[in-house]
All heavy atoms as a GROMACS GRO file, in nm:
protein
  542
    1MET      N    1  -0.057   1.038  -0.880
    1MET     CA    2  -0.010   0.898  -0.876
    1MET      C    3   0.054   0.857  -0.739
    1MET      O    4   0.027   0.747  -0.698
    1MET     CB    5   0.094   0.869  -0.989
    1MET     CG    6   0.149   0.742  -1.004
    1MET     SD    7   0.215   0.694  -1.147
    1MET     CE    8   0.393   0.679  -1.091
    2SER      N    9   0.115   0.952  -0.675
    2SER     CA   10   0.176   0.917  -0.550
    2SER      C   11   0.074   0.884  -0.458
    2SER      O   12   0.077   0.797  -0.368
    2SER     CB   13   0.257   1.030  -0.506
    2SER     OG   14   0.198   1.140  -0.475
    3GLU      N   15  -0.046   0.954  -0.459
    3GLU     CA   16  -0.166   0.922  -0.373
    3GLU      C   17  -0.206   0.783  -0.385
    3GLU      O   18  -0.237   0.722  -0.279
    3GLU     CB   19  -0.279   1.017  -0.389
    3GLU     CG   20  -0.391   1.012  -0.292
    3GLU     CD   21  -0.509   1.100  -0.334
    3GLU    OE1   22  -0.491   1.197  -0.416
    3GLU    OE2   23  -0.621   1.061  -0.284
    4ALA      N   24  -0.207   0.736  -0.508
    4ALA     CA   25  -0.267   0.606  -0.526
    4ALA      C   26  -0.171   0.501  -0.446
    4ALA      O   27  -0.209   0.399  -0.398
    4ALA     CB   28  -0.259   0.564  -0.668
    5TYR      N   29  -0.031   0.515  -0.469
    5TYR     CA   30   0.054   0.436  -0.403
    5TYR      C   31   0.068   0.445  -0.245
    5TYR      O   32   0.081   0.343  -0.177
    5TYR     CB   33   0.200   0.440  -0.472
    5TYR     CG   34   0.201   0.381  -0.598
    5TYR    CD1   35   0.181   0.462  -0.710
    5TYR    CD2   36   0.226   0.253  -0.620
    5TYR    CE1   37   0.180   0.399  -0.843
    5TYR    CE2   38   0.214   0.187  -0.750
    5TYR     CZ   39   0.198   0.266  -0.852
    5TYR     OH   40   0.210   0.206  -0.974
    6GLU      N   41   0.041   0.564  -0.194
    6GLU     CA   42   0.035   0.584  -0.060
    6GLU      C   43  -0.094   0.514   0.003
    6GLU      O   44  -0.096   0.450   0.104
    6GLU     CB   45   0.018   0.734  -0.022
    6GLU     CG   46   0.152   0.817  -0.042
    6GLU     CD   47   0.242   0.775   0.064
    6GLU    OE1   48   0.214   0.721   0.171
    6GLU    OE2   49   0.363   0.790   0.030
    7ASN      N   50  -0.201   0.509  -0.074
    7ASN     CA   51  -0.330   0.436  -0.040
    7ASN      C   52  -0.304   0.288  -0.034
    7ASN      O   53  -0.331   0.220   0.050
    7ASN     CB   54  -0.444   0.474  -0.121
    7ASN     CG   55  -0.495   0.612  -0.104
    7ASN    OD1   56  -0.470   0.666   0.001
    7ASN    ND2   57  -0.564   0.658  -0.207
    8SER      N   58  -0.232   0.243  -0.129
    8SER     CA   59  -0.190   0.108  -0.160
    8SER      C   60  -0.105   0.074  -0.046
    8SER      O   61  -0.126  -0.048   0.020
    8SER     CB   62  -0.126   0.078  -0.287
    8SER     OG   63  -0.090  -0.057  -0.303
    9TYR      N   64  -0.003   0.141  -0.007
    9TYR     CA   65   0.074   0.103   0.107
    9TYR      C   66   0.004   0.096   0.243
    9TYR      O   67   0.029   0.006   0.319
    9TYR     CB   68   0.186   0.224   0.118
    9TYR     CG   69   0.282   0.210   0.241
    9TYR    CD1   70   0.403   0.122   0.230
    9TYR    CD2   71   0.269   0.280   0.361
    9TYR    CE1   72   0.469   0.094   0.342
    9TYR    CE2   73   0.340   0.268   0.470
    9TYR     CZ   74   0.440   0.177   0.455
    9TYR     OH   75   0.531   0.153   0.571
   10LYS      N   76  -0.087   0.192   0.260
   10LYS     CA   77  -0.162   0.188   0.389
   10LYS      C   78  -0.255   0.076   0.390
   10LYS      O   79  -0.260   0.014   0.503
   10LYS     CB   80  -0.248   0.316   0.402
   10LYS     CG   81  -0.169   0.448   0.429
   10LYS     CD   82  -0.250   0.566   0.427
   10LYS     CE   83  -0.164   0.691   0.452
   10LYS     NZ   84  -0.253   0.814   0.439
   11LEU      N   85  -0.310   0.030   0.282
   11LEU     CA   86  -0.392  -0.093   0.282
   11LEU      C   87  -0.305  -0.216   0.316
   11LEU      O   88  -0.331  -0.292   0.390
   11LEU     CB   89  -0.460  -0.102   0.150
   11LEU     CG   90  -0.585  -0.026   0.117
   11LEU    CD1   91  -0.632  -0.025  -0.014
   11LEU    CD2   92  -0.698  -0.060   0.220
   12LEU      N   93  -0.190  -0.216   0.233
   12LEU     CA   94  -0.099  -0.337   0.256
   12LEU      C   95  -0.043  -0.348   0.393
   12LEU      O   96  -0.035  -0.462   0.456
   12LEU     CB   97   0.022  -0.315   0.167
   12LEU     CG   98   0.123  -0.429   0.151
   12LEU    CD1   99   0.057  -0.549   0.105
   12LEU    CD2  100   0.243  -0.382   0.063
   13MET      N  101  -0.017  -0.235   0.463
   13MET     CA  102   0.041  -0.232   0.603
   13MET      C  103  -0.075  -0.251   0.706
   13MET      O  104  -0.046  -0.262   0.828
   13MET     CB  105   0.117  -0.109   0.625
   13MET     CG  106   0.236  -0.098   0.544
   13MET     SD  107   0.375  -0.222   0.578
   13MET     CE  108   0.357  -0.324   0.437
   14GLY      N  109  -0.196  -0.246   0.665
   14GLY     CA  110  -0.316  -0.268   0.760
   14GLY      C  111  -0.337  -0.130   0.832
   14GLY      O  112  -0.407  -0.136   0.938
   15GLU      N  113  -0.289  -0.017   0.781
   15GLU     CA  114  -0.315   0.123   0.843
   15GLU      C  115  -0.450   0.170   0.806
   15GLU      O  116  -0.484   0.269   0.870
   15GLU     CB  117  -0.195   0.218   0.792
   15GLU     CG  118  -0.062   0.168   0.843
   15GLU     CD  119   0.046   0.260   0.784
   15GLU    OE1  120   0.018   0.366   0.724
   15GLU    OE2  121   0.161   0.226   0.809
   16THR      N  122  -0.511   0.122   0.712
   16THR     CA  123  -0.640   0.169   0.675
   16THR      C  124  -0.720   0.054   0.600
   16THR      O  125  -0.673  -0.062   0.581
   16THR     CB  126  -0.637   0.283   0.576
   16THR    OG1  127  -0.762   0.346   0.570
   16THR    CG2  128  -0.593   0.255   0.440
   17THR      N  129  -0.847   0.076   0.576
   17THR     CA  130  -0.942  -0.024   0.507
   17THR      C  131  -0.989   0.044   0.386
   17THR      O  132  -0.990   0.175   0.378
   17THR     CB  133  -1.034  -0.079   0.601
   17THR    OG1  134  -1.130   0.047   0.628
   17THR    CG2  135  -0.992  -0.143   0.729
   18TYR      N  136  -1.053  -0.030   0.289
   18TYR     CA  137  -1.124   0.030   0.189
   18TYR      C  138  -1.245   0.111   0.240
   18TYR      O  139  -1.264   0.220   0.169
   18TYR     CB  140  -1.178  -0.095   0.095
   18TYR     CG  141  -1.068  -0.165   0.021
   18TYR    CD1  142  -1.044  -0.287   0.062
   18TYR    CD2  143  -1.004  -0.109  -0.089
   18TYR    CE1  144  -0.947  -0.361  -0.007
   18TYR    CE2  145  -0.910  -0.184  -0.160
   18TYR     CZ  146  -0.882  -0.313  -0.108
   18TYR     OH  147  -0.792  -0.383  -0.178
   19GLU      N  148  -1.303   0.064   0.336
   19GLU     CA  149  -1.410   0.148   0.390
   19GLU      C  150  -1.371   0.288   0.440
   19GLU      O  151  -1.438   0.388   0.424
   19GLU     CB  152  -1.486   0.079   0.501
   19GLU     CG  153  -1.558  -0.048   0.457
   19GLU     CD  154  -1.471  -0.180   0.426
   19GLU    OE1  155  -1.361  -0.179   0.480
   19GLU    OE2  156  -1.520  -0.261   0.364
   20GLU      N  157  -1.253   0.292   0.509
   20GLU     CA  158  -1.206   0.418   0.569
   20GLU      C  159  -1.168   0.505   0.453
   20GLU      O  160  -1.191   0.624   0.462
   20GLU     CB  161  -1.092   0.385   0.659
   20GLU     CG  162  -1.121   0.326   0.790
   20GLU     CD  163  -1.013   0.267   0.870
   20GLU    OE1  164  -0.899   0.257   0.816
   20GLU    OE2  165  -1.034   0.265   0.994
   21LEU      N  166  -1.099   0.447   0.355
   21LEU     CA  167  -1.066   0.537   0.231
   21LEU      C  168  -1.191   0.590   0.167
   21LEU      O  169  -1.198   0.716   0.129
   21LEU     CB  170  -0.984   0.453   0.132
   21LEU     CG  171  -0.837   0.416   0.173
   21LEU    CD1  172  -0.784   0.334   0.071
   21LEU    CD2  173  -0.758   0.547   0.174
   22ALA      N  174  -1.298   0.510   0.151
   22ALA     CA  175  -1.416   0.554   0.089
   22ALA      C  176  -1.491   0.668   0.187
   22ALA      O  177  -1.558   0.762   0.112
   22ALA     CB  178  -1.514   0.436   0.076
   23GLN      N  179  -1.470   0.666   0.300
   23GLN     CA  180  -1.541   0.776   0.391
   23GLN      C  181  -1.476   0.901   0.355
   23GLN      O  182  -1.538   0.997   0.379
   23GLN     CB  183  -1.516   0.741   0.543
   23GLN     CG  184  -1.608   0.623   0.578
   23GLN     CD  185  -1.576   0.586   0.727
   23GLN    OE1  186  -1.494   0.635   0.788
   23GLN    NE2  187  -1.666   0.503   0.778
   24GLU      N  188  -1.342   0.908   0.309
   24GLU     CA  189  -1.281   1.026   0.281
   24GLU      C  190  -1.322   1.088   0.145
   24GLU      O  191  -1.283   1.180   0.105
   24GLU     CB  192  -1.138   1.018   0.286
   24GLU     CG  193  -1.077   0.976   0.422
   24GLU     CD  194  -0.929   0.940   0.418
   24GLU    OE1  195  -0.853   0.959   0.309
   24GLU    OE2  196  -0.878   0.888   0.514
   25GLY      N  197  -1.406   1.007   0.080
   25GLY     CA  198  -1.443   1.049  -0.058
   25GLY      C  199  -1.384   0.956  -0.165
   25GLY      O  200  -1.331   0.842  -0.131
   26MET      N  201  -1.373   1.005  -0.292
   26MET     CA  202  -1.313   0.918  -0.392
   26MET      C  203  -1.162   0.910  -0.371
   26MET      O  204  -1.107   0.990  -0.317
   26MET     CB  205  -1.331   1.002  -0.518
   26MET     CG  206  -1.309   0.900  -0.642
   26MET     SD  207  -1.358   0.989  -0.800
   26MET     CE  208  -1.191   1.045  -0.854
   27PHE      N  209  -1.121   0.771  -0.396
   27PHE     CA  210  -0.970   0.750  -0.369
   27PHE      C  211  -0.912   0.676  -0.477
   27PHE      O  212  -0.984   0.605  -0.568
   27PHE     CB  213  -0.943   0.679  -0.233
   27PHE     CG  214  -1.018   0.544  -0.227
   27PHE    CD1  215  -0.939   0.423  -0.264
   27PHE    CD2  216  -1.148   0.526  -0.189
   27PHE    CE1  217  -1.010   0.309  -0.252
   27PHE    CE2  218  -1.207   0.394  -0.174
   27PHE     CZ  219  -1.137   0.292  -0.215
   28LEU      N  220  -0.793   0.682  -0.499
   28LEU     CA  221  -0.718   0.618  -0.607
   28LEU      C  222  -0.632   0.510  -0.559
   28LEU      O  223  -0.578   0.505  -0.444
   28LEU     CB  224  -0.620   0.714  -0.676
   28LEU     CG  225  -0.695   0.845  -0.736
   28LEU    CD1  226  -0.575   0.938  -0.784
   28LEU    CD2  227  -0.774   0.804  -0.849
   29LEU      N  228  -0.619   0.400  -0.645
   29LEU     CA  229  -0.532   0.286  -0.618
   29LEU      C  230  -0.465   0.245  -0.756
   29LEU      O  231  -0.519   0.253  -0.858
   29LEU     CB  232  -0.609   0.168  -0.564
   29LEU     CG  233  -0.661   0.188  -0.425
   29LEU    CD1  234  -0.761   0.073  -0.391
   29LEU    CD2  235  -0.550   0.181  -0.325
   30PRO      N  236  -0.346   0.199  -0.736
   30PRO     CA  237  -0.275   0.150  -0.873
   30PRO      C  238  -0.337   0.016  -0.911
   30PRO      O  239  -0.390  -0.060  -0.833
   30PRO     CB  240  -0.132   0.130  -0.832
   30PRO     CG  241  -0.138   0.124  -0.684
   30PRO     CD  242  -0.256   0.196  -0.624
   31VAL      N  243  -0.322  -0.013  -1.043
   31VAL     CA  244  -0.367  -0.145  -1.098
   31VAL      C  245  -0.286  -0.248  -1.028
   31VAL      O  246  -0.168  -0.236  -1.001
   31VAL     CB  247  -0.335  -0.142  -1.245
   31VAL    CG1  248  -0.365  -0.276  -1.312
   31VAL    CG2  249  -0.409  -0.041  -1.328
   32ASN      N  250  -0.348  -0.363  -0.992
   32ASN     CA  251  -0.296  -0.466  -0.923
   32ASN      C  252  -0.237  -0.436  -0.783
   32ASN      O  253  -0.130  -0.496  -0.746
   32ASN     CB  254  -0.197  -0.536  -1.016
   32ASN     CG  255  -0.250  -0.595  -1.129
   32ASN    OD1  256  -0.361  -0.646  -1.136
   32ASN    ND2  257  -0.164  -0.599  -1.244
   33HIS      N  258  -0.307  -0.350  -0.715
   33HIS     CA  259  -0.250  -0.290  -0.579
   33HIS      C  260  -0.241  -0.414  -0.485
   33HIS      O  261  -0.175  -0.390  -0.382
   33HIS     CB  262  -0.327  -0.182  -0.539
   33HIS     CG  263  -0.455  -0.216  -0.499
   33HIS    ND1  264  -0.577  -0.213  -0.597
   33HIS    CD2  265  -0.525  -0.247  -0.378
   33HIS    CE1  266  -0.681  -0.252  -0.526
   33HIS    NE2  267  -0.660  -0.276  -0.392
   34GLU      N  268  -0.318  -0.508  -0.501
   34GLU     CA  269  -0.315  -0.625  -0.405
   34GLU      C  270  -0.177  -0.702  -0.412
   34GLU      O  271  -0.147  -0.769  -0.318
   34GLU     CB  272  -0.429  -0.726  -0.432
   34GLU     CG  273  -0.559  -0.671  -0.436
   34GLU     CD  274  -0.615  -0.642  -0.574
   34GLU    OE1  275  -0.532  -0.629  -0.661
   34GLU    OE2  276  -0.728  -0.589  -0.575
   35ASP      N  277  -0.096  -0.681  -0.515
   35ASP     CA  278   0.031  -0.743  -0.529
   35ASP      C  279   0.121  -0.646  -0.448
   35ASP      O  280   0.159  -0.543  -0.508
   35ASP     CB  281   0.065  -0.761  -0.676
   35ASP     CG  282   0.194  -0.833  -0.689
   35ASP    OD1  283   0.268  -0.866  -0.591
   35ASP    OD2  284   0.234  -0.853  -0.812
   36PRO      N  285   0.181  -0.695  -0.345
   36PRO     CA  286   0.293  -0.613  -0.276
   36PRO      C  287   0.402  -0.569  -0.358
   36PRO      O  288   0.456  -0.463  -0.333
   36PRO     CB  289   0.341  -0.699  -0.162
   36PRO     CG  290   0.241  -0.805  -0.137
   36PRO     CD  291   0.183  -0.824  -0.273
   37LEU      N  292   0.435  -0.636  -0.457
   37LEU     CA  293   0.550  -0.613  -0.543
   37LEU      C  294   0.521  -0.480  -0.631
   37LEU      O  295   0.614  -0.396  -0.661
   37LEU     CB  296   0.591  -0.716  -0.648
   37LEU     CG  297   0.658  -0.839  -0.579
   37LEU    CD1  298   0.679  -0.954  -0.680
   37LEU    CD2  299   0.777  -0.811  -0.499
   38VAL      N  300   0.396  -0.460  -0.670
   38VAL     CA  301   0.356  -0.334  -0.732
   38VAL      C  302   0.392  -0.209  -0.656
   38VAL      O  303   0.450  -0.115  -0.703
   38VAL     CB  304   0.215  -0.338  -0.771
   38VAL    CG1  305   0.155  -0.208  -0.820
   38VAL    CG2  306   0.180  -0.442  -0.870
   39THR      N  307   0.346  -0.222  -0.528
   39THR     CA  308   0.378  -0.109  -0.433
   39THR      C  309   0.520  -0.094  -0.404
   39THR      O  310   0.585   0.018  -0.407
   39THR     CB  311   0.288  -0.122  -0.298
   39THR    OG1  312   0.155  -0.137  -0.343
   39THR    CG2  313   0.308   0.001  -0.211
   40LEU      N  314   0.586  -0.195  -0.382
   40LEU     CA  315   0.732  -0.206  -0.345
   40LEU      C  316   0.813  -0.151  -0.460
   40LEU      O  317   0.898  -0.052  -0.448
   40LEU     CB  318   0.776  -0.347  -0.330
   40LEU     CG  319   0.921  -0.378  -0.295
   40LEU    CD1  320   0.963  -0.302  -0.173
   40LEU    CD2  321   0.965  -0.515  -0.302
   41GLU      N  322   0.784  -0.174  -0.596
   41GLU     CA  323   0.851  -0.129  -0.704
   41GLU      C  324   0.847   0.024  -0.710
   41GLU      O  325   0.941   0.094  -0.748
   41GLU     CB  326   0.811  -0.186  -0.827
   41GLU     CG  327   0.853  -0.325  -0.850
   41GLU     CD  328   0.798  -0.399  -0.970
   41GLU    OE1  329   0.734  -0.336  -1.059
   41GLU    OE2  330   0.822  -0.518  -0.991
   42TYR      N  331   0.719   0.083  -0.685
   42TYR     CA  332   0.705   0.232  -0.689
   42TYR      C  333   0.794   0.297  -0.584
   42TYR      O  334   0.870   0.396  -0.611
   42TYR     CB  335   0.569   0.264  -0.658
   42TYR     CG  336   0.540   0.406  -0.627
   42TYR    CD1  337   0.544   0.499  -0.735
   42TYR    CD2  338   0.527   0.451  -0.509
   42TYR    CE1  339   0.535   0.637  -0.713
   42TYR    CE2  340   0.509   0.592  -0.472
   42TYR     CZ  341   0.514   0.688  -0.586
   42TYR     OH  342   0.494   0.823  -0.572
   43PHE      N  343   0.794   0.247  -0.462
   43PHE     CA  344   0.875   0.303  -0.351
   43PHE      C  345   1.025   0.278  -0.380
   43PHE      O  346   1.099   0.361  -0.328
   43PHE     CB  347   0.834   0.268  -0.215
   43PHE     CG  348   0.705   0.321  -0.176
   43PHE    CD1  349   0.584   0.250  -0.170
   43PHE    CD2  350   0.690   0.453  -0.138
   43PHE    CE1  351   0.460   0.302  -0.136
   43PHE    CE2  352   0.571   0.512  -0.116
   43PHE     CZ  353   0.451   0.438  -0.114
   44GLU      N  354   1.063   0.173  -0.442
   44GLU     CA  355   1.197   0.168  -0.489
   44GLU      C  356   1.232   0.277  -0.593
   44GLU      O  357   1.352   0.343  -0.582
   44GLU     CB  358   1.233   0.027  -0.565
   44GLU     CG  359   1.236  -0.080  -0.452
   44GLU     CD  360   1.258  -0.220  -0.522
   44GLU    OE1  361   1.235  -0.229  -0.637
   44GLU    OE2  362   1.298  -0.308  -0.448
   45GLN      N  363   1.140   0.304  -0.681
   45GLN     CA  364   1.166   0.406  -0.784
   45GLN      C  365   1.185   0.538  -0.731
   45GLN      O  366   1.270   0.621  -0.775
   45GLN     CB  367   1.056   0.411  -0.894
   45GLN     CG  368   1.055   0.284  -0.976
   45GLN     CD  369   0.936   0.288  -1.067
   45GLN    OE1  370   0.847   0.387  -1.063
   45GLN    NE2  371   0.926   0.182  -1.151
   46ILE      N  372   1.113   0.573  -0.614
   46ILE     CA  373   1.108   0.702  -0.563
   46ILE      C  374   1.214   0.710  -0.444
   46ILE      O  375   1.245   0.803  -0.379
   46ILE     CB  376   0.984   0.758  -0.514
   46ILE    CG1  377   0.926   0.684  -0.408
   46ILE    CG2  378   0.895   0.780  -0.643
   46ILE    CD1  379   0.805   0.745  -0.336
   47GLU      N  380   1.286   0.599  -0.433
   47GLU     CA  381   1.400   0.578  -0.328
   47GLU      C  382   1.335   0.613  -0.177
   47GLU      O  383   1.414   0.655  -0.104
   47GLU     CB  384   1.510   0.672  -0.363
   47GLU     CG  385   1.578   0.636  -0.491
   47GLU     CD  386   1.691   0.724  -0.528
   47GLU    OE1  387   1.726   0.809  -0.455
   47GLU    OE2  388   1.743   0.704  -0.652
   48ASP      N  389   1.225   0.553  -0.148
   48ASP     CA  390   1.172   0.556  -0.009
   48ASP      C  391   1.203   0.432   0.040
   48ASP      O  392   1.113   0.332   0.056
   48ASP     CB  393   1.034   0.596  -0.009
   48ASP     CG  394   0.972   0.619   0.137
   48ASP    OD1  395   1.034   0.564   0.221
   48ASP    OD2  396   0.865   0.684   0.137
   49TYR      N  397   1.329   0.398   0.082
   49TYR     CA  398   1.368   0.277   0.114
   49TYR      C  399   1.321   0.229   0.259
   49TYR      O  400   1.313   0.104   0.281
   49TYR     CB  401   1.528   0.260   0.107
   49TYR     CG  402   1.576   0.297  -0.027
   49TYR    CD1  403   1.658   0.398  -0.047
   49TYR    CD2  404   1.545   0.205  -0.125
   49TYR    CE1  405   1.711   0.420  -0.186
   49TYR    CE2  406   1.594   0.220  -0.259
   49TYR     CZ  407   1.664   0.341  -0.276
   49TYR     OH  408   1.716   0.356  -0.411
   50GLU      N  409   1.275   0.334   0.337
   50GLU     CA  410   1.224   0.288   0.463
   50GLU      C  411   1.089   0.214   0.440
   50GLU      O  412   1.061   0.106   0.502
   50GLU     CB  413   1.195   0.406   0.552
   50GLU     CG  414   1.142   0.378   0.693
   50GLU     CD  415   1.120   0.509   0.773
   50GLU    OE1  416   1.213   0.590   0.773
   50GLU    OE2  417   1.014   0.521   0.827
   51LYS      N  418   1.014   0.263   0.353
   51LYS     CA  419   0.890   0.184   0.328
   51LYS      C  420   0.911   0.057   0.244
   51LYS      O  421   0.840  -0.040   0.271
   51LYS     CB  422   0.790   0.276   0.234
   51LYS     CG  423   0.719   0.385   0.323
   51LYS     CD  424   0.623   0.466   0.244
   51LYS     CE  425   0.557   0.565   0.341
   51LYS     NZ  426   0.478   0.665   0.270
   52CYS      N  427   1.015   0.058   0.166
   52CYS     CA  428   1.051  -0.068   0.091
   52CYS      C  429   1.088  -0.179   0.208
   52CYS      O  430   1.045  -0.286   0.180
   52CYS     CB  431   1.175  -0.055   0.012
   52CYS     SG  432   1.152   0.053  -0.136
   53ILE      N  433   1.160  -0.148   0.300
   53ILE     CA  434   1.199  -0.238   0.401
   53ILE      C  435   1.070  -0.298   0.480
   53ILE      O  436   1.050  -0.412   0.495
   53ILE     CB  437   1.289  -0.183   0.503
   53ILE    CG1  438   1.429  -0.168   0.438
   53ILE    CG2  439   1.318  -0.273   0.624
   53ILE    CD1  440   1.525  -0.080   0.512
   54LYS      N  441   0.987  -0.203   0.512
   54LYS     CA  442   0.855  -0.235   0.577
   54LYS      C  443   0.777  -0.328   0.489
   54LYS      O  444   0.708  -0.432   0.542
   54LYS     CB  445   0.761  -0.107   0.611
   54LYS     CG  446   0.839  -0.026   0.727
   54LYS     CD  447   0.761   0.084   0.769
   54LYS     CE  448   0.821   0.160   0.880
   54LYS     NZ  449   0.745   0.281   0.915
   55ILE      N  450   0.762  -0.300   0.360
   55ILE     CA  451   0.696  -0.387   0.263
   55ILE      C  452   0.757  -0.521   0.265
   55ILE      O  453   0.678  -0.626   0.268
   55ILE     CB  454   0.676  -0.316   0.128
   55ILE    CG1  455   0.583  -0.193   0.141
   55ILE    CG2  456   0.619  -0.419   0.039
   55ILE    CD1  457   0.593  -0.114   0.006
   56ARG      N  458   0.882  -0.524   0.238
   56ARG     CA  459   0.957  -0.654   0.225
   56ARG      C  460   0.939  -0.733   0.351
   56ARG      O  461   0.919  -0.860   0.346
   56ARG     CB  462   1.105  -0.622   0.216
   56ARG     CG  463   1.188  -0.754   0.196
   56ARG     CD  464   1.334  -0.720   0.224
   56ARG     NE  465   1.362  -0.675   0.361
   56ARG     CZ  466   1.464  -0.627   0.411
   56ARG    NH1  467   1.569  -0.586   0.332
   56ARG    NH2  468   1.483  -0.592   0.540
   57ASP      N  469   0.938  -0.677   0.471
   57ASP     CA  470   0.933  -0.739   0.596
   57ASP      C  471   0.802  -0.777   0.655
   57ASP      O  472   0.778  -0.851   0.753
   57ASP     CB  473   1.016  -0.674   0.703
   57ASP     CG  474   1.161  -0.673   0.671
   57ASP    OD1  475   1.208  -0.745   0.584
   57ASP    OD2  476   1.239  -0.597   0.732
   58TYR      N  477   0.689  -0.714   0.594
   58TYR     CA  478   0.562  -0.727   0.647
   58TYR      C  479   0.505  -0.872   0.619
   58TYR      O  480   0.519  -0.925   0.517
   58TYR     CB  481   0.465  -0.620   0.577
   58TYR     CG  482   0.302  -0.641   0.625
   58TYR    CD1  483   0.292  -0.589   0.753
   58TYR    CD2  484   0.215  -0.699   0.552
   58TYR    CE1  485   0.160  -0.596   0.804
   58TYR    CE2  486   0.093  -0.696   0.612
   58TYR     CZ  487   0.066  -0.645   0.716
   58TYR     OH  488  -0.064  -0.649   0.789
   59LYS      N  489   0.436  -0.917   0.736
   59LYS     CA  490   0.374  -1.057   0.728
   59LYS      C  491   0.231  -1.023   0.752
   59LYS      O  492   0.204  -0.971   0.861
   59LYS     CB  493   0.438  -1.142   0.826
   59LYS     CG  494   0.586  -1.160   0.818
   59LYS     CD  495   0.632  -1.267   0.717
   59LYS     CE  496   0.766  -1.303   0.720
   59LYS     NZ  497   0.851  -1.254   0.623
   60LYS      N  498   0.158  -1.062   0.666
   60LYS     CA  499   0.010  -1.052   0.684
   60LYS      C  500  -0.032  -1.142   0.812
   60LYS      O  501   0.010  -1.253   0.808
   60LYS     CB  502  -0.076  -1.107   0.564
   60LYS     CG  503  -0.111  -0.995   0.466
   60LYS     CD  504  -0.195  -1.053   0.374
   60LYS     CE  505  -0.265  -0.930   0.290
   60LYS     NZ  506  -0.354  -0.981   0.204
   61PRO      N  507  -0.119  -1.087   0.894
   61PRO     CA  508  -0.164  -1.179   1.008
   61PRO      C  509  -0.244  -1.288   0.944
   61PRO      O  510  -0.312  -1.295   0.843
   61PRO     CB  511  -0.269  -1.087   1.073
   61PRO     CG  512  -0.237  -0.948   1.035
   61PRO     CD  513  -0.169  -0.960   0.897
   62LYS      N  514  -0.224  -1.410   1.010
   62LYS     CA  515  -0.293  -1.532   0.963
   62LYS      C  516  -0.429  -1.525   0.996
   62LYS      O  517  -0.469  -1.480   1.103
   62LYS     CB  518  -0.233  -1.650   1.034
   62LYS     CG  519  -0.085  -1.680   0.992
   62LYS     CD  520  -0.032  -1.808   1.059
   62LYS     CE  521   0.116  -1.830   1.022
   62LYS     NZ  522   0.162  -1.947   1.080
   63GLN      N  523  -0.517  -1.557   0.891
   63GLN     CA  524  -0.650  -1.555   0.907
   63GLN      C  525  -0.704  -1.688   0.991
   63GLN      O  526  -0.648  -1.801   0.953
   63GLN     CB  527  -0.733  -1.545   0.769
   63GLN     CG  528  -0.709  -1.417   0.706
   63GLN     CD  529  -0.776  -1.388   0.575
   63GLN    OE1  530  -0.835  -1.495   0.520
   63GLN    NE2  531  -0.772  -1.283   0.518
   64ARG      N  532  -0.805  -1.682   1.061
   64ARG     CA  533  -0.856  -1.800   1.130
   64ARG      C  534  -0.959  -1.866   1.056
   64ARG      O  535  -1.020  -1.821   0.975
   64ARG     CB  536  -0.916  -1.748   1.262
   64ARG     CG  537  -0.813  -1.685   1.348
   64ARG     CD  538  -0.863  -1.634   1.476
   64ARG     NE  539  -0.763  -1.562   1.546
   64ARG     CZ  540  -0.778  -1.517   1.667
   64ARG    NH1  541  -0.878  -1.553   1.740
   64ARG    NH2  542  -0.681  -1.451   1.726
   0.00000   0.00000   0.00000
């Protein structure tokens, strides 16, 4: 389960893409992983507050 949320975090933060994850083989993601609150709640539960702050403060780049 932690792998799914790590993947979700990396996607959310722009550290990876779906294509890059797929190149590594099969990958997991939590249900509704597009919702930042889903990922935030997981990291709150495991008390990884550094990631919580990054998720809270992250602003998606504006699309042109």
